[in-house]
N, C-alpha and C positions, 0 to 999 in steps of 0.2 A: 713162445719163448719170452722170458722176462727181460725187459730192457734194463741195461746197466746205466742208471742215471746218477750223476754226481753233481754236487753244487758247492760253490765256494763263495766266500764273503771276505772282501778286502776293505777294511775300514781304516782309511787314512785320515790325515789331519785336514785335508781339503776336500776329498771326495770319498764316497762309499760306492763300491762296485760289487755286483753280484753276477755270477755266471752259472748257467745250467748247461750241462753237456751230457752226451751219451758216448759210451765206448763203442767204437765200430770195428776196430781191429787193434792188434797189439800196439800199445803206446801211442794210439791216435785218438783224438777227441773230435766228435761232431758237436760243434757249438750250436745248441738249440736256441738259446736266448741269453741276453745280457741286459743289465740295468744299472743305472748309476744315479747318484743324487749328491748334492752338496752335503758335506759332513758338517753338521751343526752340533757343536758340543764336544769337539775334540781339540786337544792342545798337545803339540809335539808327540803325536801318536798315541796319546792316552785319553781316556774318557774323562771329560770335565763335567758333562751334563748327561745323565743316563736317559732322561725323558726325550730330549731333542735328538740325540744320536740314534735312539731306537726308532724314531720317526723317519730318520734318514735311511736306516736299514730297511724299514718296511717299504719305503718308496722304491728303493733300488731292487728289492726282491719282487715286488709287485710287477715292476716293468719287465724283469727277466721272466717271470712266470707267464705273463701275458704273451710274450714273444714265443716262449717255448711250448706254451699250452700244456704245461706240466706244473703241478703243485709240489712243493718241497717242504719237508719238515725238519731237515737237519743239514748242516753245512760244515765244511772245513773252514776254519777261521785263521787268518794271519795275525800274528802277534809281533809287535815291535814297540817303539817308543823309547824314551830316555831311561826307563826303568828296567831295561834288559842288560844283563851282564853275562860274561862267559869266563870260564877258567879251564885249565888243563889238569888232568889227574892221571898219575902213573901208578900202577900197582902190578902185583904178580901173584901167581899161585904155583905151588909145587904139584906136579902131576903124580898122583898116587897109584896109578894103575900099573899092573905088572907088564903090560905090553907097551907102556909109555905113550899111548895114543891120547891126544887131546880130544875131549868129548864136549858136547853141548853144555853139560853140567859144569865143567871147568870154566867155560866162558861165562856162564851165568853167575858163578861165584865172583868173578871180577866185577860184573855189573852190579851185583848186590852190595859189594863193598863200596862202590862208587856212591850208591844211594845213601850210605851211612856217613859220608863226608860232611863235615860241619859247614854250614852256609848261614848267611844272615837270617834271622828269625822271620822276617817279612818276605822271604823269597822261597820259591820252590824250584825243583829241577824240571825244566820244560823238556829238554832233550839230553840224552847221553849218547854221544856219537863216537864210535871207535875210530881212532885215527890210524893206528897200526898195531899189529901184534908181533911180538918177537919171541921166538922159540930158542931156548938155551943161549940167550944173550947175543945171538948172531944171525939167525935166519928170520928175516922179516917176511910175514905172510899177511894176506888180506883176510883169508878165511882159515883159521887155525884148526878147525875140526878135522880130525884125521891125521894131523901132523904128528910126528914122533919127537918126543923130547921129555926132559925132566922138569923144565921150568917154562911157564907161559907168562909173558909180560905184556902189558897193554898200556897204551896211551889213549885217554878218552877226552873228547871235547865236550864240556858240560855247559849248557845254556841255562841261565837262571832268569826267572821272571818274577816280578813283584806280585805278591798275593792280592793286595788291595786293588792294584791296577787291573789285573786280569779278572778279578771278581766283578768289578764294575762293568767290564766288557761282557762278561757272562750274563749279568743281569739285563743289560741293554738288549742283548740278542734274544734272551728268553722273553723279554717284554715285547719284542717284535714277533713273537709266536714261533720261534725256531729253537732247535736244540743244537748243541755243538757236537759234531762228530769227532773232530780233531782240532787241536790248537797247534799251529806250526809257525816257527820263526819265519818272518816274511822274507829275508834274504835267501833262506834255504829254499823256500817255495819258488822265488824268482829264478834261482839257479836251476831248478827242475825244468823251467820253461824255456830258458834262453841259452844255457851253456851246452856245448857239445862235450861228449865224454872225453875226447882227445884233449880238450882245453883243461878239463879237471885233472887229467893225468899229467900234462906238461906243467901245470901251475898257472892259475888265473885268479885275478882279483875282480869280483863282481861288485859294482857300485850302483846301488839302487837309490836314485835321487827322488825322494817324494816331496810332499808339500811341507811337512813339518820336520822330518828327520831324513837322514841319509843312512842307508844300511850297507855295511861292508861284509862280504863273505869271501874268504880266501880258500882255494882248493889247491892241493899239491899231491901228486901221486894218487889221484882219484879220491882223496879223502879231504874232508873239511879240516882246516888247520886254525882258522881264526874268524871270529865274528865280532862286529862292533856296531853300535848305533850312535850316530853323530848328530848333534842338535843343530845342524845347519843344513838348509834345504831350499826348495823353491820359494817358499813364503818369505824367506829372508831376502831373496833377490827382489821380490815384489815390493817389500818394505823399503829396500834401498832406493828403488825407483820412485816410490812415493815421497820419500824424504828429500831426494835430490831435486825433484822437479815440482814439489808441492802439489801433488795430485792425490785424489782419493784412491782407496785400495782397488776398487773395481776397474778404474781406468788404468792404473799401474799394471794390474794383472793382464789386461787386454793388450797393453803396449808390449809387455814382455812376450806374450804368446805370438803376436802378429809381427813384431819387428826385432825380437830379441836375438842377439849374437853373443856367444861366449868369448869370442876373441876377434880382434880387428883383422887377423890374418885372412879370414874368409869373407871379409867385407869388400864387395865389388866397388861400391862408390858411396860417398857420404850423401845422404839425403836429408831434407828437412821434413819432419813429420808433423802434419797439422793434428793437434789433439784438442778436442772439445772437452773442457773441464766443467762446464756448466751450460745451461741453456743460453746464456748471454756472453760467455767468455771462451775464447779459443786461444791456445798458445802453440808455438812452433818449437819442436825439440830436434836437436841435431842427432842423427843416427849414430855418428861416431862417439859423441859424448854418452849416449845411452849405452853403447857397447862398452865403453870404459867402466861405467857404473856396474854393469853386469859382470864384466871380467874380474873386477876386484873381488867380488864375493865368491865367484866360482873358483878363482885361483886360490883363494884362502881355503876353501873346502878341499880342493885337491892337494894342497900342501899339507893340510892336517892329516889326510889319509896317507900321503906319501911318508910322513913322519911316523904314522902308526905302523906302516909296513916295515919301515927300517927298524923301529924299536922292537918289533916282534921277530926280527931277523928273517923276514919273508920276502923282502924286495928282490933279492937275487934269485929266488926260487920261482918267480912269476915269469915263466918263459913263453907262455901263450898270450901274455899281455893283459890289457884292461878291457872289461866289458861293462859298458854303461847302460843302465835301463831306468825305468820309472819316468814319470812325467817331466822331471827336471832335465832329463837327458835329451829332450827334444829341442833344446836351444841350438840354433845353428852354430856350428863350429865347436860343439861340446867335445867331440872326439879329438879334434885337432888340439884343443887346449889341454886335454888329458895327455896326449902324446908329448906335448911340450913340457909339462910339469913332471910326469913320471919317467919320461925318456923311454917309453915302451909303446908298442903298437896298441891302438885302441879302436874299438868298434861299438856301435849301438846294438844292443841285444833286444830282439823281439821274440815273442812266443812262436814256437815251431811245432810242426807235425799236427796242424789243425785242419779240419775239413768242415764243410757246411756253408750255408748261405751267409752267415754272419762273419766269416773268416776275415774278409777284407777290413772289417771294422775292429776286430779283436787283435789282429796282427799289428800291435802298436805297443810301444814300451809302457804305456800307461797301465796296460792290463797284464803285465808280466807276472806280478804276484798272484792275481786272481786265477790266472791260467795254471800257474805252478801248483796252487793249492788243489786243483782238480786231479792232478796225477796221484796224489796221496789217496784221494777218494777212490780212484779206480783200483788201486792196490787192495784197499779194504774190501770193496765189493767183490772183487775176483776171488780173494781168499775165502770169503764167506761162502760163495757159490760152490767153489771147488771142495770146500770142507764138507758141505752137505752131500755132495755127490759121492765123495770118498767114504763117508760114514756108512753108506748103504752097500759098500763093496765088501766081499768076504775078507779081503786083506786090508780092511780099513785101518786097524791099529798100526800096522807097519807103515802104510802110506801117510797116515796122519803124523807119525813120528818124524818121517823124512820131511814132510811139509813144514813142520814146526822148525826144524833146523834151518831149512831154506828161508823161511819167513823171518826167522830171528835176525839174520844178516840183512835181508832185504829191507827190513824196517829201518835200519840204521843207515 
């Protein structure tokens, strides 16, 4: 029996992570191996140096392959960065059939029209995600195929990616000896790993705080409603510490990780932290002052997101609250600060439904995107295997048609 192996690659501003996994049962992953490396040649989520980042990719993949004892040649890749944009598109078709039943072809007409919409010349459509379908201006349905009506209307969430930015990413990955299976927006991948279906249904805002950018994805009624990439993240906090206390970047990053608090509300007591800044010089930093420096930047980030939600008229629809993930969410008190700013319940999101000897290390907000990318890989492999089996069956054409209809909606 052929093993169902999937691999993912999360190339962030500060770290590159590769994960190799095997599907063991429905919607569960057996983590076989993972690897990571410092991202050298990335700026705000985009490739600045193809050669150096390809070396980072190779290091992370080599480490994962050694642990997994499996060689990979293709990966699902996360896409983010400041050159990601999104828009909404609403269109409709008249149902021409005598029985007034909506068919797959009617839905595809809507999608094809979306592809023709005018976008900036240096961008391409990365995702077309249906938000909702409306039949005859009143009946809202998630899957319209088989519904009866004369008019089918749809609202789509369109994610745009810059051609030049993604081309650099592709070249770097190919230079590392890999092929791209799928390119997926990072917050959508993270949502696959850390959000519960009930949260998506009730309304939830996922905030993925990385090194160079913070990704926002909002789900309402089970569908994605809004995405945004914000150019403030963990590296800005590190830089603030460096400037405030006149430290080098490496020391500032270590100070943030080991002693960082996002709010004084969770600070038990003020301590004096001895920090060696050179072989011959040591300084003492107040933990309360360090916390104030961190809080200023994190509060700024959360206020920007809060305003984004208000401007998109989504703040009141987020009934399941805020889910924080990514490396930046590991600051102590991050969820408490989020609750203070947003006025909603907040939690830290970690990858779920994992098995294997590496699980304890992977169940960490840092790996949310990389794990989420694996779920799309599982879908692809399953569909290919089932299609081969069905093609050998006497009723293959009928089964294949039904499978395509199901897969059409599953993909989005």
